[in-house]
N, C-alpha and C positions, 0 to 999 in steps of 0.2 A: 538214834531217836528219830521217829518218823514225823511227829507232830508235837505241838506245844499248846497247852491252855495257859494263857498269860496270867489271868486272874481267876480265882476260884469261882467268881460269879459269872464268868463269860459263858455265853451259849454258842460260841464258835471256837474252833481250834485252828491253828495255823500250820500248814504243811511245811516241814523242814527239808523235804526233798520232793521230787516229782512222784506223784502217787497215781495208781491206775484204778479205774472202776472195778469193783469186786474185791479189792484188797480189804483185809480185816486188820484194822489198826487199833491200838489200845491207847486210850486217853484217860488219865487219872484212874486206871484200873478197869475202865469200861470198854467193851468192844464196840467198834463202829465199822459197819460194812459200807464202803464207799459206793455211792450210786453214780458218781461221775469221775472222770479224770481230773486230778487236782494238781496244778503246777506249784512248784516251790513258792512259798510266800503267800499263797492264796488261802482262803478260809473255807472250812467245812462246818456244817451244822452239827453241833454236838448233841442236839436234841431236836425234836419237832418244834418248829417256830411258826406259829399262826400268822396269817396275813395281818398287817397292822401292828405287829409286835416289834419291840425294840431289838436291834442287833447289839449285843454287848461284847466288847473287846477292851482290853486294858481295864476292865471293871467299869467302863463308861459306855453310854450309848453312842454308837457310831452311825446309826441310820435306822430306817424302818423297813420291815419286810413288805414288799408289794404284792406278795402272794404267799400261799402256804409253802413252807420250806420243810422238807422231811429230813430227818436225821441222816447224816452221811452225804447230803447234797452239797454242791458247790454254792457258796454264798458270795455273790458279787454284784456287779452293776445290773445284771439282767433281772435280779429279784430284790434289789435293795435301793432305796432312795434316801437322800439326805433328810435330816430332821431340822436343819438350820433355817433361820429366817434372818431378815435384816434387823429385827427387834431384839432387844436383850435388856433385862433388868438384873442388875448385879447387887448382891448383898455381901458385905465384908464378913467372912467367917474365918478369923485368923487361925491358921494351921501351920505357922512358920516355926520350925524347930531349929535350934542352933546346931551347927556342926562341931564335933569335938576338935580341939586343936591337936595338930599332929606335928611330928618332928619336921623341921624345915629342911629343904634341899637348896642347892645352889646351881647356877649356870655361869658360863663365861660370856659376858656381854660387854657393851660399850657404855660407859658412864657419860652422861651429857651434862652440860653446864647447868641446865634447869630441867626440872621434870623427871620423868621416868627414863631409865636407860634404854638403849636399843639392843636388838639382837642381830642386826645387820648394820654395816657401815657403807651405805650406797650413796650415789649421787643421782638425784631425780631431776628431770626437766619437766616442768608443769606448764603447758600453754594455758593462757587465760582465755583463749579464743581458738576455735577450730581452724581459723584461717592460717595459723602458723604451725599446724600439725606437721606439715612436710619439713619445715625448718627444724622442728624439734626432733623428728626422726633422723634427719641428716646430721644434726649435732651429736646425737647419741651414737649413730653408726660410725661417723668419721673421726671420733675422738677417743676411741677405745685405747689407743696407744698412750694416752695420758695417765691411765690407771697405774697407781703405784702404792706401795706400803700396804696399809690395812684396808684400803678402799676395795670393796668387793664387787662393784659393778656400776655401770652408768646406764640409766634407763629413761626413756621418754614415755609419758602417759598421756596419750592423745584422746580427744573427745570432740564432739561437734558443736559445743555450746559456747557461751560467753558473749554472744551477740544475738540480736533479734529476739531477746527474751524479755518477759515482763513479770512484775510482781514476784510471786513465790518461786517461780522458775529461776528468775535471775538471782534471787537470794540463795536458793539451794546451790547453784553453781559457785557463787562467791564463797559461801560458807564451807562447802566441801573442799574446794581447792586450797583455801586457807588452812583448813584442818589437816590436809595431807602435807602441807608445807611444814607444819609443826611436828610431824611424825618422827619419833626418835630413831626409827630404822634408817632415816636419811641423814647422813653426815653432812650433806650439802645439798642445796636446792637452787636451781635456776628457774626463775619465773619469767616466762617468755610471752611477751605481748606483741600485738601488731601496732596499735597506736590510735585506732579510730573505733574500736569496739565499745559496746555498752559497758562491759566490765573494765573500766579504766584502771590504770595502775594506781591512781590515787584512791579509788574505791577499794581496791584489793589491799593496799597498805592500811587503810582505815580498818578493814575487817581483821587483818592480821594483828594489828595493834602494836606489837613489839616484836623485834627479831634481832638476832646477832648478824651484823652485816658481813661477818666473815663466813657465816654458814649459809646465808640467803643473799643471792644476787638477782638483779632485775635487768632485763634487756627489752627495750622497745624497738622492734625491727625497723619501723619507719623513721626512727631518729638516727640511724647509723648508715654508713655507706655500704658496708659489707657485714651483714648480720652473722654470717658463718665464721668470719675471722674474729669478730667481736665476741661471739659466743664461745669460741675456743679459748680465748683469753680468760673469760670469766670462769669457764669450767676448770682451767688450769689452776686458778686461784682457789676455787672450791675444793678441788682434789688435794691441793697442797695443805689446806686447813684440815680436811677430814682425815688425811693420811697420818696425822699425829695421834689419832685415837688408837688405843690398844684394847684388846679383850682383857677384862678383869673379872675376878670372881664376884658374883652378885647374888643376893638372896632371892630365892624363887618367889617370895612375896611381892616382888616388883613386876612379875609377869602378868600380862593381861591376854587372855585367850578369847578369840571369836568363835562362836558356835554356829554351825551352818550345815544344812543338808541339801542335796540336789540329786536328781536322778534316783529318787528313792524307790524302794520296793517293799514287799510285804515283810521283809526281815529287818528293815531299818529300825523299827521301834522295838525290836527284840534283841538285836545284837549291837550294831554300831552306835546307835543313839544312846542306849543305856550305858554303854562303855564310856562314851564321851561324857555323859552326865556324871558318872562315877569319877572320871578323871578330873572334871571340873570341880567336883566336891573336894577331891584331894587337894587341888591347888588352893581353893578357897580356905580349906582348913589350915593351910600353911600361911594364910594371910594374903594370898593372891586374889586375882579377879578374873571374871568371865563376863562376856556380853552375848546375849541371845536376841536375835532379831527375827525377821520374817513374820510380821504381824498378821497378814492374811492366813498364815498357816498356824496361827494360834486359835482362829475361829473354831469354836466347838470344843476347845480344850482350855480356853482362856481362864476359866475359874480355877483350874488346877494351879495356875500361876498366881492369880489374884489372891487366893487364900494364903499364899506364902509371902505376901508383901509384909515387910517388917513393921509397918504402921499404917494408920488410916490415910495419911497424906500420900504415901507411896501407892496405896491401893487406888485412891482417887485419880492419880496421874496415870496409872495403868489402864483404868477403865476409860479415861478420856482418850488415851492413845488408840484403844480398840474402836471406840465410837467414831473417832475422826477417820479411821481407815474404812470403816463401814460406810460412812458418809461419802468418802472419796469414791467408793464403788457405786453407790446409788446415784451420786451426782452425774455419773456418766451413763446412767441407765442400765447398770450391770448388777446382777445378783451377787451376794457375797460368797456363794458356795460354788462358783464356776471354777472348780479345782477338784480333783487332781488332774495332772496332765495325762495324755495318752500313755506315755511311758510309765507313769506311776500306776495306772490301771492295769497295764500289761504285767506289772510286777506284783499285783495283788492288792493294791490300795483301792478301796471302793468309793469312799466319800471323803469330803473334806474333814469331817470329824475323825475318820479313820486315819487320815494323813496327819491331822493336828495332834491327836493323842500320841502318835509315834514321834512327831516332831519335837514336842515339848520334853521328851525324855532326855534330850541333850542338855537341858537345864538342871539335871540332877535333882537334889533335894534341898539345896541351900536356900535360905531366905532371899527374897527379892529385895535388894538394898536400894535400888534407884531405877528411875525411868528416864531415858534420854531421848531428846528430840533428834531428828535427822541431822547428821553432821556435827552433833554435839559430842565433846570429849568426855571420857570416863571421869567421874568426879569423886567416887568413893570406892573402897574395896568391897569385894563380894560379888554377887550376881546382879547385873544390870540388864534391863530390857531396853532395846533400842528400836525406835520407830523406823520402819523401812519395809519395803515390799519383799515378796518371796523370790523374785527374779534373781538368779544366781549372781550375775555380774553386778547388778545394782546393789544387792544386799551385801555382797562381800566388799564392795567399794565403801559402802556406808560403815561397815565394821572397821575397815582400815582407817577411815576418817575419825572414828571414835577413839582410835589410839591402840587397838589390839595389836600385839606383837606378831601373832600368827593366827591362822584360822584352822580349826579342826573341822574338816569338811567330810561328812559321811555320804556315801553313795552306794546304791545297789546295782546301778547300771553303768556307772563310770562316766567321767568327764575329764578332759585334759586341761581346762582353762585354769588361770590363777589370778589372784588379786595382786596389788602392789606389795603385800606382805606375804611371807611364806604361807602357802596353802597346802596343808597336810591332808592328803586324801586317805580316807578310812573305808575299806570295803565292808559291806554287810554280809558278804558270802565269800567263801574260799575260791569258788570258781572264777569270780571276777578278779580277785587278787592274782590268781595264777595266769589268767588270760591277758590281763592288762598291767603287767609289771612296770611298764613305762609310765603309767598314770598313778598307780596306787602305792602308797607308802606303808600302809599298816593294814593287817587283816584282822577284822573282828568276827569273821565268819567262823572262827574257832569256837565261839559260843554256841552257834547252831550245830556245829559238828559234834559238840559234847566233849571236846578235848580241853576246854578252858572255861572257868567261871567268869562272870562279868567282872568281879573284883580282881581276879588275876590279870585279865586282859587290860583293865584300867591301870593297874600297876605297871604293866609293860608299856602302856601308852604314855603314862606320865614320864617314864624314863626316856621314851622316844622324843617327847616334847622338850625335855631338858637338853637332850643331845642336839635337837634342831635349834633351840635357843642359843646353843654354844657354837653353832656354825655348820652343823650337818645340813646339807642341802635337801630340800624336798624334790620329788620327781618333777613338780611343776617348775621349780627353779632350774633344775638341770635342763629341762626342755625350753627354758626361757619363755614360758607362757605367762605373760603379765599384761593386764589391762585394767582400765577403769570404765565405769558407766555411771552417769549422773542421773538421778531421779528427775523425771520431767513430767509435768502435769499442767500444761498451759498453752497459750497462743504463741506461734512463731510468726514474727513480723515479716 
């Protein structure tokens, strides 16, 4: 298959392979003679499009033609502009349909004393301030010999914050670190402080509210003579406690998936994102949960999600989330549509609407059950929207803080990084899967190749998800690519 018209009302088609000018391709039974070379993932005019007319893809407007575009011509940034603005009036038009219940599955995970089970049994070191990052890294590196039993790893998650922050910035750091402390993938957590930072241990404990003192330990480096020796002793205690946990059979309804894309291309909204959406629907139909974030990459497609909100209250919260993010942009003198990235454009994504319509495909068709603030934990089953930016490191950290067990990360260009939780990379095209086998876990390019349907690929993906939940390592975990990034928007003292 050379090309694809995604929706019957589209006036563009998407190239599924590199095409040459002069080629005669067939789209929906109609011949189109190409006037330009068209790279895979890029768009071709399926009909003459007058200047000022809307470009339609996914059945939605993704921009406006800046000049007359003839049938068979390349449609991209040179002849299309965004139709977005900072303004937006939203009306609730309920279109949420319920998913049919399906037969449940299970995975092998770790039951916890309270809350959801974990899919990993790791020890995490979380600094409350960047001043002790080196201590955290030393503790993680020098105490690997302590690992025993079912404990699967010892990791430090460093960051530059926790001091010289004010207002919302300070609150974000405190809330996010406390949320990570509660994460069920951590069988034990060492909270590492300096002693003079703004984010005091007392503040942190107040935010954490309650904890199992066998699972969470605290170390203030200024209060001890040898922080490395004291830290080793605390890690030994944490590992001794966590090592008693064993994998047990757990219902898949307990799983929570994070949905994310990065390094997207023109195939993202056609292959990997819809496959992830169908996989998410499958899990939710079993009683499980999924979380979708990247609010700026909902701009232009937000109403597709708004109309799926289960009730008016959820709709109002979703609208407020989007409005707050638009205000965040404009308060810094920035336009809301300064997106996609150069890599996105090289891959065939033209405008933010184009990117957003493809991005929201990851959310499947499930009703939106809740809207979460940054660093807020998942509260109910089903599909939740999470407030957070599009930046890969910041948004995956936010997903981890919300309590997702793993992240399904779609990409058309590839990226090696990983969040604190397993980050399963899904390629939009087969070439990437074959070229970057050390980065990519799952190939959704089979959909573009015509060898597999979205439904079959999603079934294959849910099986891979359950294997990962049962202990199969992602490529990111094998490479030990793990880090966090905290959302910052304020003054540094």
